N, C-alpha and C positions, 0 to 999 in steps of 0.2 A: 315652418309649416304648421307647427303646433299652435302658433298664434293666429293663424288664419281663421276667419269666421265661417263656420259651416253653414251651408245653405241646404236646408231640408225641404224637400218637395212633398206635399201631401196631396194626393190625387184620389180619385174614385168617382163612381157614377153618381148621378143625382140622388140625393137622399141617403147615401151610404153612411153618413155621419162624420164627414170631414170637419165641419164646423164644431161639432161636439168634441172631437179629438183636440182641435185647436183650443177651445175654451178650457178643456181639462189641463192642457199644457200651461196655459196662461195662469190658471189658478193654483197650480201645484208645482211650480218650477223652483220655488225657494231661492229667490234672489237673482235668477238669471234674467238678464235684460234681452227680451225677444223682439226682434224686428219682424212684424207680421205683414206679409204682402198678400192681399186678396186679389187674385187674378180673375175677377168676375165683375159683372155690372148688376146693379140692383142693390137693394138694402140687405145687409147682413148683420145679425145681432151678435156682437162679441162682448161677452161679459156684461150683458145688460146695457151696452152702449150701442146706439144705432150709428153705423158708419155709412154715410151717404155714398152712393155708388158713382161718384164722380171720378174721372181719371185723375190720378195723382193727388187724391184727397188724403191728407195725413192727419191722424188723430193721435194724440199722446194719451196713453192709458195710465191709470193711477200707479201701476207697479213699475213704471219706467219703460214699458214696452211701447212700440210704435206700430200703428196699423195704417196701411195704405191700400187704396183700391186703384188698381192700375190695369192697363192693357198690356198684353204680353210683349208688345213691341217696345215698351218702355222699361222693361225689367232691368236691363243692363245698366241704364242710367240710375235707376233707383238703387241697385246694388251698390253702386259707387257712392251714393249719398249715405246709405245706411252703414257702409263699411268705414267711413271716415272716422278717425280716432275720437273726435269730439262727440260722436253719437253714442259711444260707449256701449255698442250692441255686442252681445255675446254669441247670439245665434240668430239666423234669419230663417223664418218658416214661410214658405210660399204655399198658400192654399189655392190649388188650381181649380178652375171652373170644372163643373161636373161634366162638361163636354170638351175639356181641353185635351190636347195631344201631349202626353208626358214626354215623348221622345224629344220634342222641340225644346221643352224646358230643361231637360238633361243636357242637351247639346249647348244650350245657352250658358249654363253654369260651368260645365266642364271646359268649354271653349273660351271662357271669359279670360281677358288679359288682366283683370283686376288682381293684383298680388295679395290682396287682403281677404279674399274669399276662397273657399274650397267646396267641393261637392260634398254634401252631407247625407245623400241617399234619397231614393224615391220610396215613399211610403204609400202603398195602395190600400185604401179602405174599402172593405167589402161588406155589404149587407147580408148577414147570414141567411136571412129569410128570403130576400128577393133576388140574390145573385143568380141562382140557377135560371130563373125566368129572364132576368135582365141580360145575362150573357147569351142566352139563346136568341133574344131579339137583337142584340148588339154584339156581334162576334168580335168587334174590335176591342172589347173589354178583355178578352183573353190575351190579345197582343199586349195590352197595357200591363197585365199581370206579369207577363214574361220579362218586362223591363224592371220590375220592382226589386228593391233591395230588402224590403220588409213588407209583408202582407198582414194587415190588421183585419181580422174577421170580427166585425162589430155586430152588436145586437144578438150575441150568442145565446142570450136567454130566451129568444123567441123561437128557437127550434129545439127539438129533442136532442139528447146526448148522442143518439145514433146518427141523426141527421148532421149534427155538428162534426162528428168524427169522420163521416163520409165526405162532407164538404172539404174539410181540412186535407184529407187524403187526396182528393181530386185536385185541389189547388197546389199541394206539394208536388204532385206529379207534373204540373204545368210549369212551376217556377224553379224546380230543381233545388239548389242549396239554400235559397232564400228562406228565412224563418217565416213561419205562419203563426201569428200571434192572435189568440182568441180573447175577446173581452166584451164587456157590456158598457153602454153609456159613454163610449169613447175613452174609457180609463186605460191609459198607457203610461207607464212610468217614464218620466222625462229622462232618467238616467240611461235608458236604452238608446235614446236618440242623440243626446248631447251631454257634455260634462258640465257640472256645476262650477261656476267661476270661483277661483281661489281669491277671496277677498277677506281682508282682515276684519274679524268680528270685534265689535266694541266690548271692552272688558267690564264695563259697568252695567248695572241692571238697566233695562230699557223696556218701553212699552211695545207690545207686539203691533206691527203694522196691520193695516186693514187686509192686505194681501195674505199675511201669515194667518190671521184669524179666519179668513175665508178658506184657506187651505185646510186648517184644522177642522173647520166646520164640515168641509166636504168629506174628510176622513171619518169624522164621528158619525156621519149619517150614511156611510157606505152600507149597502144592503148585504147583510151577512150571507143570505142565501145565494148571492151571486158571486161571492168571492172565489168559489171553486172553479169558476169559468175563467178566471184571470191567470195568464201565464206570467210568472215572475221572470225577471231577467237575471242573468248570471254574469259575474265578472271574474275572469280567471287571470292571474298574474304569473308570469314566467320570467325567471332571471337566471343567467349563467355568466360566469367570468370567462368562458371559452368562446372562441369564434364559431360562427355558424357556416354551414355548407349552403351556398346560395341556391343551388338546384333543389335541395331538399326543402328549404324554406319556401321557395316559389311553388313547389309542388303542394305544400301544405295550404298555401293561400289560394291556389287555383282550384284545389279540391278541398274546400274547408269542411270542418266538422259540422254536422247538422245543427242549425240554430244560430250559427255565427253571423252577426250583423256588422260589427265593427272590430278593428284591430288597430293598435297604435303602439309606438315605441321606437326603439333604435336597435341597431345590430352592427357588429363587426363581422367581416367575412374572412375565413381562413384561406385566403387566396394569395399567391405569391405577389409581393410588392403592393398589396392593397392595404393602405393605412387609414382609409377614411371611415368616418362614422356615418351610417346610413339611417336616416329617419324614415319610418314607415307609417303610412296612414292608409287604411283600407275601409271602405264602406261597400257592403254587398260585393259586387263583382269588380268594383273600381279600386285598383291598387296603385299606390304612388310611393316611390322611393326618392329621397333627395339626399345626395351626398353632402357631408359637412366635415368639420374638424372636431377632434376630441379635445377636451379640456386638458390643460397641462398636468393637472392632478387627477388622480383616479385611475381606474383600470378599464381596459377594454372589455368586450363581452356583448351581451344582449339583454334587453329588458323590454318585455312586451306585455300589453294588457289586451285581453280579448273580451268582448261584450256580446251577449246574444240572449236568445230566449230558449231555455231548456238545454243549455250546454252541459255535456257530461264532463265534469272537471278532470277526472282521472284519465279519460280518453284523450282529451285535449292536451294535457301535460305530457302524456306518453308520446304523442305524435310530435310535440315540440322538442322533447329531449332527443328524438331521432334526427332532428335537424342540426345537432351539434357536430362540428367537425372534430373527430377524435384521433385521426391519424397524425403521426409526427410530421410528415411532409406536407407543405402547403399545396393547395389545389392549383390547377392550371388557370391562368388569367382568362382563358376562354369560358370558364364556368360562370363568369360575371355577365355574359351576354343575356341571360334570362332576367337579370336585375335591370339591365339597361333598357329592356323593353318597357319597363314601367317607370322610367325616369324622364321627367319633362325635359324637352330640349329647348 
């Protein structure tokens, strides 16, 4: 499951800044090979390259990324092509049309039979200045927000601090546990959305690539006065050599701490006759467990990494420690039913 390619969906109303977010990810991902799918027609400027709005038009970008302009009905076929090993893609980002229905895109990814991809979450981009009026004219935007795993409030510099705080509070009330991340110019840290690939770095001195220079240039020219608007992301690691209580872990995942966007890792459960290793992957409200086998060497236990915006580390760790099964007797096998609900059949 860890080797599957995450498919991240980026949606939002017209003019909210989806392309700006995408361009920022392409310039600042530091070695990640991104397969970009533009679900729209017309011309779109990506990293100063004009991508013709033809169906199934593929353009290779200088940093190893791939950009395609497609119709939604052909997405599944394109996922198959991008996910093949020779493409060497680390993450697929789908920029949905400003008028797209995110629910259909989510169903396509979650319901895909492709064993090499997994759902990477729905990111809804909101224009801080225009959203109140846009959502009043188009109530379906509220429905879209409720599907989001992460809400990015873009153009936060165009409203006052009081307006921004009020907007974030209103959105948080609509989306529940999904993080609400405020930024300007589409600047969102790639580490919040996907992991940097583990590739061996050359040991000898080398010249910086154009993409690395471009990323450094972007950082050097970041406007200091806007940095206070950016929400940093937090990564929290938890490890124990003891088994977990499945009901308590599921309770933690179903009622996550504020700001949690992703969780990954593995766990052993203190259940009678249960000897398997369960891999965990969670994005937003989407939870998946996959049973496997332990290595012959090493100990059982659990190791989890949680990623989000504004996570309170002490609170998260305290809640995770509460999921440890400390009683001497193993739990009844029936307690595993809550895990099987999130295990693919």
